[in-house]
N, C-alpha and C positions, 0 to 999 in steps of 0.2 A: 504494500500500500504506500502511495506517495504521501508527502507531507500535506499537500492540499486536501487530499481525501480524508486523512486522519483529522485535520483541523475542521473540515466541514462536518464530519461525523460527530466529533466532540462538541461542536457548537450546537448541533441539532439536539444532542442529549441534554446539554445545559439549558437550552431554551425550553425543552419539555419540562425539565425540573422547575424552571421559573414559572411556567404556565400552570403547573400542578401545585404551586406554592410550597414546594419542599426545599427549594434553594434558599440559602440564607441571604445571598446577595440578589438584588433585582437590577440586572444590567440589561442594556439594549443588545440586540443581536450583534451589532457592530462592535460593541465593547467586549462581548464574549469572544467573538472571532479574533480580535486583536490580542487579547490576553492569552487565548488558547494557542495562537500562532507563535507568540513569544515563548510560551512554556514548552511547546513541542520542539521548536527549533533549538532551544537550550538543551533539552534532554538528548536530542539527536547529536549535537556537538559533543556532549559529555560521553555518550556511548562511542562515538567515533574515536575520541581521544583514548578511552579505556582500551579499545581494540588496538590502536597504534602502540600503546604502551605494553600490550601483552597481558593485561589483567583479565580480559574476557576474550572469547573467541568470536569471530564473525559468524552470524547465523547462517545456516545453509540456505541456498536458493530454493524457493518454493515455486514450482511450475504451475 
């Protein structure tokens, strides 16, 4: 799954939680998307660095 797909999926889940009033924060869809994009990008960079340093293995390709 690419970053955009993951971000869109996470945004949809967050918006549903807001709609159902189970989310603590009441954000707009744009705010959710921006925050989600930043978090996912950050985690992806961290994972890439851990792979480069040899702390974790690269996941196998899934066809």
